[in-house]
C-alpha positions as CSV (number, residue, x, y, z in Angstrom):
1,M,-26.9,3.5,4.9
2,Q,-24.0,3.3,6.9
3,M,-21.6,6.1,6.7
4,T,-17.3,6.5,7.5
5,K,-15.1,9.8,7.2
6,L,-12.3,9.2,4.6
7,N,-9.0,10.9,5.9
8,D,-9.6,13.8,3.9
9,G,-12.6,14.6,5.1
10,V,-15.3,13.1,2.3
11,A,-17.9,10.8,3.7
12,I,-18.1,7.6,2.2
13,P,-20.9,4.2,2.7
14,Q,-19.7,1.5,4.1
15,I,-21.2,-0.9,1.8
16,G,-21.3,-0.6,-2.2
17,F,-22.0,-2.8,-4.9
18,G,-19.2,-4.1,-7.1
19,T,-19.6,-4.3,-11.0
20,F,-16.5,-6.8,-11.5
21,Q,-16.8,-9.3,-14.2
22,I,-20.3,-8.3,-14.6
23,P,-20.5,-8.4,-18.6
24,A,-20.9,-4.6,-20.1
25,G,-24.6,-3.2,-21.2
26,A,-27.9,-4.2,-20.5
27,E,-26.4,-6.6,-17.5
28,T,-24.6,-4.0,-16.0
29,E,-27.3,-1.5,-16.1
30,K,-30.4,-3.6,-14.7
31,A,-27.8,-4.6,-11.7
32,V,-26.9,-1.0,-11.0
33,A,-30.3,0.0,-11.5
34,F,-31.8,-2.8,-8.8
35,A,-29.3,-1.9,-6.1
36,L,-29.7,1.7,-6.4
37,S,-33.0,0.7,-6.5
38,R,-32.9,-1.1,-3.0
39,G,-31.0,1.5,-1.3
40,C,-27.5,1.1,-2.1
41,R,-25.4,4.6,-2.3
42,H,-21.9,3.4,-3.5
43,I,-21.1,1.7,-7.1
44,D,-17.7,0.7,-7.6
45,T,-16.3,0.1,-11.6
46,A,-13.1,0.6,-13.2
47,A,-11.8,1.6,-16.6
48,A,-10.8,-2.3,-16.9
49,Y,-14.2,-3.6,-16.1
50,F,-15.1,-2.2,-19.4
51,N,-18.5,-0.6,-17.6
52,E,-17.8,2.8,-16.3
53,A,-20.8,4.1,-19.6
54,D,-23.4,0.8,-18.0
55,V,-22.7,2.4,-14.9
56,G,-22.9,5.9,-15.5
57,N,-26.4,5.5,-17.4
58,A,-27.9,3.7,-14.8
59,V,-27.0,6.2,-11.8
60,R,-28.5,9.2,-14.4
61,A,-31.7,6.9,-15.1
62,S,-31.8,6.3,-11.3
63,G,-33.9,9.7,-10.1
64,V,-31.3,9.5,-7.7
65,K,-29.7,12.9,-7.0
66,R,-26.1,12.5,-7.8
67,N,-24.4,14.1,-4.7
68,E,-26.2,11.1,-2.8
69,V,-24.4,8.3,-5.4
70,F,-20.9,7.4,-4.6
71,V,-19.2,6.5,-7.3
72,T,-15.7,5.2,-7.4
73,S,-13.2,4.3,-10.7
74,K,-10.1,3.6,-11.7
75,L,-7.5,4.1,-13.7
76,W,-5.5,1.3,-15.7
77,L,-2.1,0.2,-16.2
78,Q,-2.0,1.6,-19.8
79,D,-2.8,5.0,-19.0
80,Y,0.0,5.4,-15.9
81,G,2.4,8.6,-16.1
82,Y,1.2,11.6,-15.8
83,E,-0.2,12.5,-19.5
84,A,-1.7,9.7,-19.6
85,A,-3.3,9.4,-16.3
86,K,-4.8,13.0,-17.5
87,K,-6.0,11.4,-20.4
88,G,-7.4,8.1,-18.8
89,I,-9.1,10.9,-16.1
90,E,-11.3,12.4,-19.2
91,A,-12.2,8.6,-20.5
92,S,-13.4,7.6,-17.4
93,L,-15.4,11.4,-16.8
94,A,-16.7,11.1,-20.1
95,K,-17.7,7.5,-20.0
96,L,-19.4,7.9,-17.0
97,G,-21.1,11.0,-18.0
98,L,-20.6,12.6,-14.5
99,D,-19.4,15.9,-14.2
100,Y,-16.9,14.5,-11.3
101,I,-16.1,11.0,-9.5
102,D,-16.1,10.7,-6.2
103,L,-13.5,8.0,-5.6
104,Y,-10.6,7.5,-8.2
105,L,-8.0,4.7,-7.6
106,I,-4.3,3.4,-9.2
107,H,-6.0,0.1,-10.3
108,Q,-2.4,-1.8,-9.7
109,P,0.3,-0.7,-8.5
110,Y,2.9,-1.1,-11.1
111,G,4.7,1.2,-13.7
112,D,4.6,4.9,-13.4
113,V,2.1,5.5,-10.3
114,P,3.8,8.4,-9.0
115,G,3.3,10.6,-12.3
116,A,-0.2,9.2,-12.5
117,W,-1.1,9.7,-8.9
118,K,0.5,13.2,-9.4
119,A,-2.2,13.5,-12.0
120,M,-5.1,12.2,-9.7
121,E,-4.0,14.6,-7.4
122,E,-4.1,18.0,-9.8
123,A,-7.7,16.5,-10.9
124,K,-8.8,16.4,-7.3
125,K,-8.2,20.1,-7.1
126,A,-10.0,21.0,-10.0
127,G,-12.9,19.5,-8.8
128,K,-12.9,16.3,-11.6
129,I,-12.3,13.6,-7.9
130,R,-13.1,14.1,-4.6
131,S,-10.7,11.5,-3.2
132,I,-8.4,9.5,-4.6
133,G,-6.6,6.3,-3.4
134,V,-4.8,2.7,-4.1
135,S,-5.6,-0.9,-4.6
136,N,-3.8,-3.9,-4.7
137,M,-1.0,-2.6,-2.6
138,T,1.1,-5.1,-0.2
139,P,3.7,-3.5,2.8
140,K,6.4,-3.9,0.0
141,I,4.6,-2.2,-2.6
142,W,3.2,0.7,-0.3
143,Q,6.4,1.0,1.1
144,R,8.2,2.0,-1.7
145,L,5.8,3.9,-3.7
146,V,3.9,5.9,-1.1
147,P,6.4,7.8,0.0
148,Q,7.0,9.3,-3.3
149,F,3.2,11.0,-2.9
150,D,2.9,15.0,-1.9
151,T,-0.8,13.4,-0.1
152,P,-1.5,10.0,1.2
153,P,-3.8,7.6,-0.6
154,S,-7.7,7.7,1.0
155,V,-8.4,4.4,0.5
156,N,-6.2,1.3,-0.4
157,Q,-8.5,-1.7,-2.0
158,I,-7.5,-5.1,-1.9
159,E,-8.4,-8.6,-0.9
160,Y,-10.1,-8.7,2.6
161,N,-12.2,-11.3,3.9
162,P,-12.0,-13.6,7.2
163,Y,-9.4,-15.8,5.1
164,Q,-7.4,-13.1,4.4
165,Q,-7.4,-10.2,7.3
166,Q,-4.4,-8.6,5.7
167,R,-3.0,-7.5,9.0
168,P,0.4,-6.2,7.8
169,I,-0.7,-3.8,5.3
170,R,-3.4,-2.8,7.5
171,A,-0.6,-1.6,10.1
172,L,1.0,0.6,7.7
173,M,-2.5,2.3,6.4
174,D,-3.7,3.0,9.9
175,E,-0.2,4.8,10.2
176,K,-2.1,7.7,7.7
177,G,-5.9,6.6,8.6
178,V,-6.2,5.3,4.8
179,K,-9.5,2.9,4.6
180,L,-9.3,-0.7,3.6
181,E,-12.0,-1.0,1.2
182,A,-12.6,-5.0,0.5
183,W,-12.5,-6.5,-2.8
184,A,-13.8,-10.3,-3.0
185,P,-15.3,-9.6,1.3
186,L,-17.1,-13.0,0.5
187,G,-14.2,-15.2,-0.7
188,Q,-15.7,-14.9,-4.3
189,G,-18.0,-18.2,-3.0
190,K,-14.9,-20.6,-3.0
191,G,-12.6,-22.4,0.0
192,G,-15.1,-23.5,2.0
193,L,-15.8,-19.7,3.4
194,F,-19.8,-20.3,3.4
195,S,-19.7,-23.6,5.8
196,E,-17.7,-22.1,8.3
197,P,-19.0,-23.8,11.7
198,Q,-18.7,-20.5,13.1
199,I,-20.3,-18.2,10.5
200,L,-22.8,-20.8,10.1
201,D,-24.3,-20.8,13.9
202,L,-23.7,-17.0,14.4
203,A,-26.3,-17.2,10.7
204,S,-28.7,-19.5,12.5
205,K,-28.2,-17.5,15.7
206,Y,-28.9,-13.9,14.3
207,G,-31.6,-15.3,11.4
208,K,-28.9,-13.9,8.7
209,N,-27.3,-15.9,5.8
210,A,-23.7,-16.9,6.0
211,G,-22.6,-14.1,3.9
212,Q,-24.5,-11.4,5.7
213,I,-22.5,-12.6,8.8
214,I,-19.5,-12.4,6.4
215,L,-20.2,-8.5,5.7
216,R,-21.4,-7.8,9.2
217,F,-17.7,-9.1,10.6
218,E,-16.0,-6.9,7.9
219,I,-18.4,-3.6,8.7
220,Q,-17.3,-4.1,12.2
221,E,-13.4,-4.2,11.3
222,G,-13.6,-0.9,9.6
223,A,-13.8,-1.9,6.3
224,I,-15.6,-0.7,3.2
225,V,-16.9,-3.9,0.9
226,F,-18.5,-4.5,-2.3
227,P,-20.1,-7.4,-2.2
228,K,-21.2,-8.7,-6.1
229,S,-24.2,-10.1,-7.6
230,T,-26.5,-10.3,-10.3
231,K,-29.3,-11.7,-8.4
232,P,-32.1,-9.2,-7.3
233,E,-32.3,-11.4,-4.0
234,R,-28.7,-11.9,-3.1
235,I,-28.3,-8.1,-3.9
236,K,-31.2,-7.1,-1.6
237,S,-29.7,-9.4,1.4
238,N,-26.1,-8.1,1.3
239,L,-27.5,-4.7,1.9
240,E,-29.4,-5.9,5.0
241,V,-26.3,-6.0,7.6
242,F,-27.0,-3.3,9.4
243,D,-30.2,-4.3,11.8
244,F,-27.7,-6.5,13.9
245,A,-24.1,-7.0,15.7
246,L,-21.7,-9.3,16.6
247,T,-20.5,-9.6,19.7
248,D,-16.8,-9.0,20.9
249,D,-16.3,-12.5,21.1
250,E,-18.0,-13.4,18.0
251,M,-16.0,-11.1,16.4
252,S,-13.0,-12.8,17.7
253,A,-14.0,-16.5,16.8
254,I,-14.2,-15.0,12.9
255,R,-11.0,-13.2,13.2
256,A,-9.5,-16.8,14.1
257,L,-10.3,-17.9,10.6
258,D,-7.3,-15.7,9.4
259,K,-5.4,-17.7,6.9
260,G,-3.0,-14.9,5.9
261,K,-3.1,-15.9,2.5
262,G,-5.7,-14.9,-0.5
263,M,-6.1,-15.6,-4.2
264,H,-3.6,-12.9,-5.6
265,D,-0.6,-12.1,-4.8
266,P,0.5,-8.4,-5.9
267,D,4.2,-9.1,-5.0
268,K,4.5,-12.0,-7.3
269,P,6.7,-11.7,-10.4
270,G,5.3,-11.3,-13.8
271,V,1.6,-10.2,-12.5
272,A,2.1,-6.6,-14.1
273,E,3.3,-7.9,-17.7
274,W,0.2,-10.6,-17.5
275,L,-2.6,-7.8,-16.3
276,L,-0.9,-5.5,-19.5
277,A,-1.1,-8.4,-22.0
278,N,-4.2,-9.7,-20.3
279,Y,-6.7,-6.2,-20.4
280,K,-6.0,-3.9,-22.7
281,I,-8.7,-1.1,-22.7
282,H,-7.5,0.6,-25.6
283,D,-5.0,0.5,-28.7
């Protein structure tokens, strides 16, 4: 598995397995167990996915040494603020059933993010978290919040694929050596991305499927990617992207697909209120 290094020195697998919208319980456990059995060593979950416990069960039952599996989870909006975040971190550790979390993120950048960040910094110093980061930060949100942090994030997990290449925020992240983690790296299969002629031509050339070409492009761009599937054949193929490389011209052709707009706009008014109303992880 190809690794990349975060700005705090922690090594992270460049491809992982995403668990968003996989039903909690046996389905999540089964999918994570299969991904681990196929060599995946990075699992991404969140408090608001309601499947942290299932991810932890699969990791512990896998037979893979704990220090060989990179586990990411995320703090939810209800637990922002210093004191609330300390409790949220402990809740994630308890649900996962792990002594530490490799990477813990601010899931949505609203509310008392600086207070939550302080609690996360302390948890990192205490060894409960190895690296800390943010998610869904746009340039506007980044410039308002990150200057308030004592330490910079290690990652920003954002929507990223050939149609939404996030160039403005990537420029700000590069200044602090912050890695991009991609959610929806395959565009959730929408919008015609899988039928783009440039991608289909490359799939034919390399004997790969369209998804593998897209993931390879993103990895060569330096992104950490989380393709999600519950289908064993798709989980397997998503990991088979390290036996070929795209040329500079081929990378440029895919870069030209950028539309500069995605499915989610974190700057849109009312997003925080909608998220809090529709995702409650506790009373």
